[in-house]
Biotite code that builds the C-alpha atoms (Angstrom):
import biotite.structure as struc

atoms = struc.array([
    struc.Atom([-8.127, -15.697, -13.400], chain_id="A", res_id=1, res_name="MET", atom_name="CA", element="C"),
    struc.Atom([-4.800, -13.958, -12.226], chain_id="A", res_id=2, res_name="GLU", atom_name="CA", element="C"),
    struc.Atom([-4.846, -10.901, -10.170], chain_id="A", res_id=3, res_name="ILE", atom_name="CA", element="C"),
    struc.Atom([-1.346, -8.248, -10.887], chain_id="A", res_id=4, res_name="SER", atom_name="CA", element="C"),
    struc.Atom([-0.524, -6.868, -7.473], chain_id="A", res_id=5, res_name="ARG", atom_name="CA", element="C"),
    struc.Atom([1.653, -3.759, -6.962], chain_id="A", res_id=6, res_name="LYS", atom_name="CA", element="C"),
    struc.Atom([3.638, -3.087, -3.648], chain_id="A", res_id=7, res_name="LEU", atom_name="CA", element="C"),
    struc.Atom([2.745, 0.384, -2.088], chain_id="A", res_id=8, res_name="ILE", atom_name="CA", element="C"),
    struc.Atom([5.227, 1.879, 1.001], chain_id="A", res_id=9, res_name="ILE", atom_name="CA", element="C"),
    struc.Atom([2.875, 4.183, 2.879], chain_id="A", res_id=10, res_name="VAL", atom_name="CA", element="C"),
    struc.Atom([4.904, 6.591, 5.690], chain_id="A", res_id=11, res_name="TYR", atom_name="CA", element="C"),
    struc.Atom([3.001, 7.298, 8.416], chain_id="A", res_id=12, res_name="TYR", atom_name="CA", element="C"),
    struc.Atom([3.275, 10.169, 11.544], chain_id="A", res_id=13, res_name="ASN", atom_name="CA", element="C"),
    struc.Atom([0.672, 8.054, 13.997], chain_id="A", res_id=14, res_name="ASN", atom_name="CA", element="C"),
    struc.Atom([-0.537, 4.257, 13.692], chain_id="A", res_id=15, res_name="LYS", atom_name="CA", element="C"),
    struc.Atom([-4.233, 5.524, 13.967], chain_id="A", res_id=16, res_name="HIS", atom_name="CA", element="C"),
    struc.Atom([-4.681, 5.532, 10.247], chain_id="A", res_id=17, res_name="CYS", atom_name="CA", element="C"),
    struc.Atom([-3.160, 2.490, 9.585], chain_id="A", res_id=18, res_name="LEU", atom_name="CA", element="C"),
    struc.Atom([-6.536, 1.073, 9.868], chain_id="A", res_id=19, res_name="LYS", atom_name="CA", element="C"),
    struc.Atom([-7.691, 3.406, 7.066], chain_id="A", res_id=20, res_name="LYS", atom_name="CA", element="C"),
    struc.Atom([-4.690, 2.381, 4.940], chain_id="A", res_id=21, res_name="ILE", atom_name="CA", element="C"),
    struc.Atom([-5.934, -1.517, 5.261], chain_id="A", res_id=22, res_name="SER", atom_name="CA", element="C"),
    struc.Atom([-9.046, -0.554, 3.348], chain_id="A", res_id=23, res_name="ASN", atom_name="CA", element="C"),
    struc.Atom([-7.448, -0.013, 0.260], chain_id="A", res_id=24, res_name="PHE", atom_name="CA", element="C"),
    struc.Atom([-5.467, -3.332, -0.032], chain_id="A", res_id=25, res_name="GLY", atom_name="CA", element="C"),
    struc.Atom([-3.602, -6.138, 1.758], chain_id="A", res_id=26, res_name="ASN", atom_name="CA", element="C"),
    struc.Atom([-1.816, -4.436, 4.379], chain_id="A", res_id=27, res_name="LEU", atom_name="CA", element="C"),
    struc.Atom([1.080, -6.679, 5.145], chain_id="A", res_id=28, res_name="ILE", atom_name="CA", element="C"),
    struc.Atom([3.513, -5.658, 7.121], chain_id="A", res_id=29, res_name="TYR", atom_name="CA", element="C"),
    struc.Atom([3.759, -2.077, 9.412], chain_id="A", res_id=30, res_name="HIS", atom_name="CA", element="C"),
    struc.Atom([6.717, -0.942, 11.469], chain_id="A", res_id=31, res_name="SER", atom_name="CA", element="C"),
    struc.Atom([5.477, 1.220, 14.335], chain_id="A", res_id=32, res_name="ASN", atom_name="CA", element="C"),
    struc.Atom([9.223, 2.188, 15.136], chain_id="A", res_id=33, res_name="LYS", atom_name="CA", element="C"),
    struc.Atom([10.027, 3.097, 11.758], chain_id="A", res_id=34, res_name="LEU", atom_name="CA", element="C"),
    struc.Atom([6.472, 4.502, 10.995], chain_id="A", res_id=35, res_name="ARG", atom_name="CA", element="C"),
    struc.Atom([6.000, 2.454, 7.308], chain_id="A", res_id=36, res_name="TYR", atom_name="CA", element="C"),
    struc.Atom([3.422, 0.025, 6.126], chain_id="A", res_id=37, res_name="ALA", atom_name="CA", element="C"),
    struc.Atom([3.609, -2.443, 3.304], chain_id="A", res_id=38, res_name="TYR", atom_name="CA", element="C"),
    struc.Atom([0.468, -2.432, 1.030], chain_id="A", res_id=39, res_name="LEU", atom_name="CA", element="C"),
    struc.Atom([-0.719, -4.291, -1.613], chain_id="A", res_id=40, res_name="TYR", atom_name="CA", element="C"),
    struc.Atom([-3.151, -3.067, -4.211], chain_id="A", res_id=41, res_name="VAL", atom_name="CA", element="C"),
    struc.Atom([-4.684, -4.140, -7.435], chain_id="A", res_id=42, res_name="ASP", atom_name="CA", element="C"),
    struc.Atom([-2.088, -3.248, -10.933], chain_id="A", res_id=43, res_name="GLU", atom_name="CA", element="C"),
    struc.Atom([-5.363, -1.343, -12.297], chain_id="A", res_id=44, res_name="LYS", atom_name="CA", element="C"),
    struc.Atom([-5.918, 0.894, -8.926], chain_id="A", res_id=45, res_name="LYS", atom_name="CA", element="C"),
    struc.Atom([-2.796, 2.020, -8.008], chain_id="A", res_id=46, res_name="VAL", atom_name="CA", element="C"),
    struc.Atom([-2.527, 5.327, -9.215], chain_id="A", res_id=47, res_name="LYS", atom_name="CA", element="C"),
    struc.Atom([-6.135, 6.190, -7.962], chain_id="A", res_id=48, res_name="SER", atom_name="CA", element="C"),
    struc.Atom([-5.606, 4.386, -4.983], chain_id="A", res_id=49, res_name="THR", atom_name="CA", element="C"),
    struc.Atom([-1.907, 6.117, -4.080], chain_id="A", res_id=50, res_name="MET", atom_name="CA", element="C"),
    struc.Atom([-3.703, 9.766, -4.935], chain_id="A", res_id=51, res_name="ASP", atom_name="CA", element="C"),
    struc.Atom([-6.278, 8.601, -1.947], chain_id="A", res_id=52, res_name="ASN", atom_name="CA", element="C"),
    struc.Atom([-3.822, 7.533, 0.240], chain_id="A", res_id=53, res_name="ILE", atom_name="CA", element="C"),
    struc.Atom([-2.126, 10.755, 0.253], chain_id="A", res_id=54, res_name="LYS", atom_name="CA", element="C"),
    struc.Atom([-5.244, 12.309, 1.081], chain_id="A", res_id=55, res_name="ARG", atom_name="CA", element="C"),
    struc.Atom([-5.290, 10.663, 4.798], chain_id="A", res_id=56, res_name="ILE", atom_name="CA", element="C"),
    struc.Atom([-4.620, 12.849, 7.641], chain_id="A", res_id=57, res_name="LYS", atom_name="CA", element="C"),
    struc.Atom([-1.618, 11.332, 9.424], chain_id="A", res_id=58, res_name="GLY", atom_name="CA", element="C"),
    struc.Atom([0.037, 9.659, 5.796], chain_id="A", res_id=59, res_name="VAL", atom_name="CA", element="C"),
    struc.Atom([3.469, 11.475, 5.271], chain_id="A", res_id=60, res_name="THR", atom_name="CA", element="C"),
    struc.Atom([4.649, 10.080, 1.836], chain_id="A", res_id=61, res_name="LYS", atom_name="CA", element="C"),
    struc.Atom([3.539, 7.346, -0.269], chain_id="A", res_id=62, res_name="VAL", atom_name="CA", element="C"),
    struc.Atom([5.321, 5.483, -3.141], chain_id="A", res_id=63, res_name="GLU", atom_name="CA", element="C"),
    struc.Atom([5.250, 2.739, -4.963], chain_id="A", res_id=64, res_name="LEU", atom_name="CA", element="C"),
    struc.Atom([8.242, -0.171, -4.458], chain_id="A", res_id=65, res_name="SER", atom_name="CA", element="C"),
    struc.Atom([10.884, -0.904, -7.007], chain_id="A", res_id=66, res_name="LEU", atom_name="CA", element="C"),
    struc.Atom([10.761, -4.650, -7.230], chain_id="A", res_id=67, res_name="SER", atom_name="CA", element="C"),
    struc.Atom([8.868, -5.833, -9.819], chain_id="A", res_id=68, res_name="GLU", atom_name="CA", element="C"),
    struc.Atom([6.006, -8.041, -9.247], chain_id="A", res_id=69, res_name="MET", atom_name="CA", element="C"),
    struc.Atom([5.857, -9.776, -12.436], chain_id="A", res_id=70, res_name="SER", atom_name="CA", element="C"),
    struc.Atom([7.088, -13.366, -10.794], chain_id="A", res_id=71, res_name="ASP", atom_name="CA", element="C"),
    struc.Atom([4.308, -13.133, -7.876], chain_id="A", res_id=72, res_name="PHE", atom_name="CA", element="C"),
    struc.Atom([1.057, -12.857, -10.341], chain_id="A", res_id=73, res_name="THR", atom_name="CA", element="C"),
    struc.Atom([-1.854, -14.766, -8.327], chain_id="A", res_id=74, res_name="PHE", atom_name="CA", element="C"),
    struc.Atom([-5.120, -16.739, -9.615], chain_id="A", res_id=75, res_name="SER", atom_name="CA", element="C"),
    struc.Atom([-8.040, -17.171, -8.421], chain_id="A", res_id=76, res_name="LEU", atom_name="CA", element="C"),
])
């Protein structure tokens, strides 16, 4: 079984929203100084997840990564 993943970049104001963001996918990296986080999400749920993350208080911007993840398919 292969799982396709997409990388979402989330910009935030305060670090208290990181716990809520991590509930939507795999939180890989976050920078407290520059206030952004990398989140891997299933490809099928990208649009709905981005809409839900935008509603979190403290999140300023959510965007899809420009790098293509076709080489990074994971199997279970």
